[in-house]
C-alpha positions as CSV (number, residue, x, y, z in Angstrom):
1,M,4.4,-30.1,22.3
2,S,4.0,-31.0,18.6
3,H,7.1,-32.4,16.9
4,G,6.6,-30.9,13.4
5,P,9.4,-29.5,11.4
6,R,9.3,-26.1,13.2
7,S,8.7,-27.2,16.8
8,G,10.7,-25.9,19.7
9,L,11.7,-22.6,21.2
10,A,13.7,-21.5,18.2
11,A,10.6,-21.9,15.9
12,V,8.4,-19.9,18.4
13,S,11.0,-17.2,18.5
14,S,11.3,-17.1,14.7
15,A,7.5,-16.7,14.4
16,L,7.3,-13.9,16.9
17,L,10.2,-12.0,15.3
18,A,8.5,-12.4,11.9
19,M,5.3,-10.8,13.3
20,S,7.1,-7.9,14.9
21,R,9.0,-7.2,11.6
22,H,6.0,-5.9,9.7
23,L,4.1,-2.6,10.2
24,E,1.3,-2.7,7.7
25,V,-1.8,-4.5,8.9
26,R,-2.1,-6.8,5.8
27,D,1.5,-7.9,6.1
28,V,1.0,-8.6,9.8
29,L,-2.1,-10.8,9.1
30,K,-0.2,-12.8,6.4
31,T,2.7,-13.3,8.7
32,I,0.5,-14.5,11.6
33,V,-1.2,-17.0,9.4
34,A,1.9,-18.4,7.7
35,S,3.7,-18.6,11.1
36,A,0.9,-20.4,12.8
37,R,0.5,-23.0,9.9
38,E,4.3,-23.7,9.8
39,L,4.7,-23.8,13.5
40,L,1.9,-26.3,14.2
41,D,2.5,-28.2,10.9
42,A,-1.0,-27.8,9.6
43,Q,-2.2,-28.0,6.0
44,Y,-4.4,-24.9,6.2
45,A,-4.6,-21.7,8.2
46,A,-6.8,-18.6,8.1
47,L,-7.4,-15.4,10.0
48,G,-10.5,-13.3,9.7
49,V,-10.9,-9.7,10.9
50,P,-14.6,-9.0,11.6
51,D,-16.4,-6.0,10.3
52,D,-19.5,-4.4,11.8
53,H,-22.0,-6.0,9.5
54,G,-21.8,-9.7,10.3
55,G,-19.0,-10.4,7.9
56,F,-15.2,-10.0,7.6
57,A,-13.3,-6.9,6.6
58,Q,-10.3,-9.0,5.8
59,F,-9.8,-12.7,5.5
60,V,-6.3,-14.1,5.0
61,V,-5.5,-17.8,4.2
62,D,-2.4,-19.9,3.9
63,G,-2.2,-23.3,2.2
64,V,-4.7,-22.4,-0.5
65,S,-3.6,-21.4,-4.0
66,D,-4.8,-18.1,-5.6
67,E,-6.9,-20.2,-8.1
68,Q,-8.6,-22.1,-5.3
69,W,-9.3,-18.9,-3.3
70,K,-10.9,-17.3,-6.4
71,A,-13.0,-20.4,-7.0
72,I,-14.2,-20.5,-3.4
73,G,-16.1,-17.2,-3.9
74,P,-17.1,-14.4,-1.5
75,L,-15.7,-14.1,2.0
76,P,-17.5,-16.2,4.6
77,R,-20.0,-14.7,7.0
78,R,-19.8,-14.9,10.8
79,H,-21.7,-18.0,11.6
80,G,-21.1,-21.5,13.0
81,I,-17.5,-22.2,14.1
82,L,-16.3,-18.8,13.0
83,A,-18.9,-17.0,15.1
84,A,-18.1,-19.2,18.1
85,M,-14.4,-18.2,17.9
86,L,-15.4,-14.5,17.8
87,D,-18.0,-14.7,20.6
88,D,-16.3,-17.1,23.0
89,A,-12.7,-16.9,24.4
90,A,-12.5,-20.6,24.7
91,P,-10.4,-22.4,22.0
92,Q,-12.3,-24.6,19.6
93,R,-10.4,-27.9,19.2
94,L,-12.4,-30.5,17.1
95,A,-11.6,-34.0,15.8
96,D,-13.8,-33.4,12.8
97,V,-15.3,-30.0,12.2
98,R,-17.8,-31.5,9.8
99,R,-19.5,-33.4,12.7
100,D,-19.9,-30.3,14.9
101,P,-23.6,-29.3,15.2
102,R,-22.6,-25.7,14.4
103,F,-21.0,-26.7,11.1
104,G,-22.9,-25.1,8.2
105,G,-21.1,-26.4,5.2
106,W,-18.9,-24.6,2.7
107,P,-18.7,-23.9,-1.1
108,S,-17.9,-26.8,-3.4
109,A,-14.4,-25.4,-4.2
110,H,-13.6,-25.2,-0.5
111,P,-10.9,-27.6,0.7
112,D,-12.0,-30.5,2.9
113,L,-11.3,-29.6,6.5
114,V,-11.3,-32.3,9.2
115,D,-9.4,-31.8,12.5
116,F,-9.6,-28.2,13.6
117,L,-8.1,-25.7,16.1
118,G,-9.1,-22.1,16.4
119,L,-9.4,-19.3,18.8
120,P,-10.0,-15.5,18.9
121,I,-7.2,-12.9,18.8
122,R,-8.1,-10.4,21.5
123,D,-6.9,-7.1,22.8
124,G,-8.6,-6.8,26.2
125,D,-12.3,-7.1,25.5
126,E,-11.9,-6.3,21.8
127,V,-11.9,-9.2,19.4
128,L,-9.4,-8.4,16.6
129,G,-9.8,-11.6,14.6
130,A,-10.4,-15.3,14.5
131,L,-7.3,-17.5,13.9
132,F,-7.7,-21.2,13.0
133,L,-5.8,-24.2,11.6
134,A,-7.0,-27.4,10.0
135,N,-5.7,-30.8,8.9
136,K,-2.6,-31.3,11.0
137,N,0.1,-33.2,9.1
138,C,0.3,-36.3,11.4
139,P,-1.3,-39.7,11.7
140,K,-4.9,-39.6,13.0
141,P,-5.7,-43.2,14.2
142,D,-9.3,-43.9,14.9
143,G,-10.3,-40.4,13.9
144,A,-8.5,-38.7,16.8
145,C,-7.8,-35.0,16.5
146,G,-4.4,-34.3,15.2
147,F,-4.1,-31.1,17.3
148,T,-3.0,-31.7,20.9
149,E,-3.4,-29.7,24.1
150,D,0.2,-28.6,23.6
151,D,-0.7,-27.3,20.2
152,E,-3.7,-25.4,21.7
153,E,-1.4,-23.8,24.3
154,L,1.2,-22.9,21.7
155,L,-1.5,-21.3,19.4
156,G,-2.7,-19.3,22.4
157,I,0.7,-17.9,23.0
158,L,1.0,-17.1,19.3
159,A,-2.4,-15.4,19.4
160,Q,-1.4,-13.2,22.3
161,H,1.7,-11.9,20.5
162,A,-0.4,-11.6,17.3
163,A,-2.7,-9.3,19.1
164,I,0.2,-7.1,20.1
165,A,1.6,-7.1,16.6
166,L,-1.8,-6.3,15.0
167,T,-2.5,-3.5,17.5
168,N,0.9,-2.0,16.8
169,A,0.3,-2.2,13.1
170,R,-3.1,-0.4,13.4
171,L,-1.5,2.3,15.6
172,Y,1.3,2.7,13.1
173,E,-1.2,3.1,10.2
174,R,-3.2,5.7,12.1
175,S,0.0,7.6,13.0
176,R,0.9,7.7,9.3
177,E,-2.5,9.1,8.5
178,L,-1.9,11.8,11.1
179,T,1.5,12.5,9.7
180,I,0.0,12.9,6.2
181,A,-2.6,15.3,7.5
182,E,0.0,17.3,9.4
183,E,2.2,17.5,6.3
184,R,-0.7,18.7,4.1
185,S,-1.4,21.4,6.7
186,R,2.2,22.5,6.7
187,L,2.3,22.5,2.9
188,A,-0.9,24.7,2.9
189,H,0.8,27.2,5.2
190,E,4.0,27.1,3.1
191,L,2.1,27.8,0.0
192,H,0.0,30.6,1.6
193,D,2.9,32.4,3.2
194,A,5.4,32.0,0.4
195,V,3.3,32.3,-2.7
196,S,0.0,34.0,-2.1
197,Q,1.4,37.5,-1.6
198,K,3.4,37.3,-4.8
199,L,0.4,36.1,-6.7
200,F,-1.6,39.0,-5.3
201,S,1.1,41.5,-6.4
202,L,1.2,39.8,-9.8
203,R,-2.5,40.2,-10.2
204,L,-2.4,43.9,-9.3
205,T,0.5,44.6,-11.6
206,A,-1.2,42.8,-14.5
207,Q,-4.3,44.9,-14.0
208,A,-2.2,48.1,-14.0
209,A,-0.5,47.0,-17.2
210,A,-3.9,46.4,-18.9
211,R,-5.0,49.9,-18.0
212,L,-1.8,51.5,-19.3
213,V,-1.4,49.5,-22.6
214,D,-3.3,52.0,-24.7
215,R,-2.4,55.4,-23.2
216,D,1.2,54.7,-22.0
217,P,2.7,51.7,-23.8
218,A,6.2,52.4,-22.3
219,R,4.9,52.2,-18.8
220,A,2.8,49.2,-19.6
221,K,5.9,47.4,-20.9
222,G,7.6,48.1,-17.6
223,E,4.6,46.7,-15.7
224,L,4.6,43.6,-17.9
225,Q,8.2,43.0,-17.2
226,Q,7.4,43.2,-13.5
227,V,4.6,40.7,-14.0
228,A,7.2,38.3,-15.6
229,E,9.6,38.7,-12.7
230,L,6.8,38.2,-10.1
231,A,5.6,35.1,-11.9
232,A,9.2,33.7,-11.9
233,E,9.6,34.4,-8.2
234,A,6.2,32.8,-7.4
235,A,7.2,29.7,-9.4
236,D,10.5,29.5,-7.6
237,E,8.8,29.8,-4.2
238,L,6.2,27.1,-5.1
239,R,9.0,24.7,-6.3
240,A,10.9,25.3,-3.1
241,A,7.9,24.7,-1.0
242,V,7.1,21.4,-2.7
243,V,10.7,20.0,-3.1
244,E,11.7,20.9,0.4
245,L,8.9,18.8,1.9
246,R,10.5,15.3,1.5
247,P,7.7,13.0,2.7
248,A,8.3,11.7,6.2
249,A,7.3,8.2,5.2
250,L,10.1,8.1,2.6
251,D,12.7,8.6,5.3
252,E,11.1,6.1,7.7
253,D,9.8,3.4,5.4
254,G,11.9,3.6,2.3
255,L,10.8,4.0,-1.3
256,A,8.9,0.8,-2.0
257,A,6.7,1.0,1.1
258,T,6.0,4.7,0.5
259,L,5.0,4.1,-3.1
260,R,2.8,1.1,-2.0
261,T,1.0,3.2,0.6
262,Q,0.4,6.1,-1.8
263,V,-0.9,3.7,-4.5
264,Q,-3.3,2.2,-2.0
265,V,-4.6,5.7,-1.1
266,L,-5.1,6.5,-4.8
267,D,-6.8,3.2,-5.5
268,R,-9.4,4.0,-2.9
269,A,-9.8,7.6,-4.1
270,H,-10.3,7.0,-7.8
271,S,-12.5,4.8,-10.0
272,A,-9.5,3.5,-11.9
273,R,-7.7,0.4,-10.4
274,V,-4.3,1.4,-9.2
275,T,-1.8,-1.3,-8.3
276,F,1.8,-1.6,-7.1
277,T,4.4,-4.3,-7.5
278,G,7.9,-4.2,-6.0
279,H,10.8,-6.5,-6.8
280,G,13.7,-6.6,-4.3
281,V,14.8,-3.0,-4.6
282,R,17.6,-2.0,-2.3
283,A,17.7,1.3,-0.5
284,L,18.9,4.1,-2.7
285,P,20.5,7.4,-1.9
286,A,18.0,9.9,-0.5
287,A,18.1,12.2,-3.5
288,Q,17.4,9.4,-5.9
289,E,14.6,7.9,-3.8
290,E,12.9,11.4,-3.7
291,A,13.3,11.9,-7.4
292,V,11.8,8.5,-8.1
293,L,8.9,9.2,-5.8
294,R,8.2,12.6,-7.3
295,V,8.3,11.2,-10.9
296,A,5.9,8.5,-9.8
297,Q,3.5,11.1,-8.3
298,E,3.6,13.2,-11.4
299,A,3.1,10.2,-13.7
300,L,0.2,8.9,-11.5
301,H,-1.4,12.4,-11.6
302,N,-1.3,12.4,-15.4
303,A,-2.6,8.9,-15.7
304,L,-5.5,9.4,-13.3
305,R,-6.5,12.9,-14.4
306,H,-5.9,12.8,-18.1
307,S,-5.5,9.2,-19.6
308,G,-9.1,8.0,-19.2
309,G,-7.8,4.6,-18.4
310,S,-9.4,2.0,-16.1
311,H,-6.1,0.6,-14.7
312,V,-2.8,2.2,-13.7
313,D,0.1,-0.1,-12.7
314,V,3.2,1.0,-10.8
315,T,6.2,-1.3,-10.7
316,L,9.5,-0.8,-9.0
317,E,12.2,-3.3,-9.6
318,R,15.9,-3.7,-9.0
319,R,18.3,-3.2,-11.9
320,G,22.0,-3.8,-11.0
321,N,22.7,-1.6,-8.0
322,G,19.9,0.8,-9.0
323,A,16.2,0.7,-9.7
324,V,13.6,1.1,-12.5
325,L,10.2,2.7,-12.0
326,R,7.4,2.1,-14.4
327,V,4.0,3.8,-14.4
328,G,1.7,2.4,-17.1
329,D,-1.9,3.0,-17.9
330,D,-4.4,1.5,-20.4
331,G,-5.8,4.9,-21.3
332,D,-6.2,7.1,-24.4
333,G,-2.4,7.6,-25.0
334,F,-1.0,10.4,-27.0
335,D,1.7,11.2,-29.6
336,P,4.7,12.5,-27.6
337,H,6.0,14.3,-30.7
338,T,2.7,16.1,-31.2
339,V,2.5,17.1,-27.6
340,R,6.1,18.5,-27.7
341,R,5.3,20.5,-30.9
342,A,2.1,21.9,-29.4
343,G,4.1,23.2,-26.4
344,R,2.3,21.0,-23.9
345,H,4.5,18.9,-21.7
346,L,2.2,17.0,-19.3
347,G,5.0,17.4,-16.7
348,L,7.4,15.4,-18.9
349,V,10.1,18.2,-18.8
350,S,9.9,18.2,-15.0
351,M,10.1,14.5,-14.8
352,R,13.1,14.3,-17.2
353,D,14.8,17.1,-15.2
354,R,14.4,15.1,-12.0
355,A,15.7,11.9,-13.6
356,S,18.8,13.6,-15.1
357,G,19.4,15.5,-11.9
358,V,20.2,12.2,-10.1
359,G,22.1,10.6,-12.9
360,G,19.1,8.7,-14.3
361,R,17.1,8.7,-17.5
362,L,13.4,8.9,-18.3
363,T,11.6,7.4,-21.3
364,V,8.0,7.7,-22.5
365,E,6.2,5.2,-24.6
366,S,2.7,6.2,-25.8
367,A,0.5,6.3,-28.9
368,P,-3.1,7.3,-29.4
369,G,-5.4,4.5,-28.1
370,K,-2.4,2.5,-26.8
371,G,-2.0,3.8,-23.3
372,T,1.2,5.3,-21.8
373,T,4.2,4.0,-19.9
374,I,6.6,6.2,-18.1
375,E,9.9,4.5,-17.2
376,M,12.6,6.0,-15.0
377,E,15.9,4.3,-14.3
378,V,18.3,5.5,-11.7
379,P,21.8,4.1,-10.7
380,G,22.6,2.9,-7.2
381,G,24.8,4.7,-4.8
């Protein structure tokens, strides 16, 4: 067994626990790569998840800076050693990958790899990815490979557990998609049952008032009063249907993970770039987490539908025992005072009510041509 800084049973256990701790696929991939590199004391590690078109759907690296990664360029294709790892269950352990006949070179910005150890991550017959390490941090006399048979065996064990963790993460994401679909269906039923009948009655009553307004103004006034009452009831029913449905993901995953997932969905669905950044936010009381999520959803809706911006950024960070949410866009912006005077609220009243209802506060910064930032601060429990 290698004698790097993280060798031994405790290090293996630590790596396996780290993999099992994450549920999102991207987080699992990053943890697998970082654990493998640290455990086998290598300079570089990477994991590629193949797509159906001869390339990689995802490619995660460890030991390469962001600047280096950008300079390297597009993701690699499945050829040479990478193809061998995906097509053959046998590990690939090489003293110098550059001297292998399958080696096809790499971009000029690519780090120089020498000794190499790689193998596929498999779930039965399905190849989930290719995991490899390069440049073991140890003496290499006479060009001998730094990776040993013990390293190969250890990486094989790690790959088996990585397959389990990656499969579980995929199943988790699919179950969340089903949960979202089920919740949308339930919301549709709620809205139909609770609101549609009142809206139908409201329409009929308004039509009756229109017919009576000339020949019997007194009765028309009574019908219009009924319209107002029905509209208020419909609004109450709609609000109850929406507020009651606290997202299941919020209960299970917490605020930061739920926001991250929703931002990822919106990023795929809209032409504008939508990003999320979270900074060490502790769990908040349920009512506060729900209020923050609802404000974020309303602010995102405004930004994506009305701002005309190309980028919307959501940040959630800790402040004392509480948290601060910011939703900013680079769109057209507006004059908040003009909007207020014109009687248009863009959901700002609702967002302020949600913030104050949990002891928080909401501020709006915007100006024509300067974009908009919505900030909500809530205290801790």
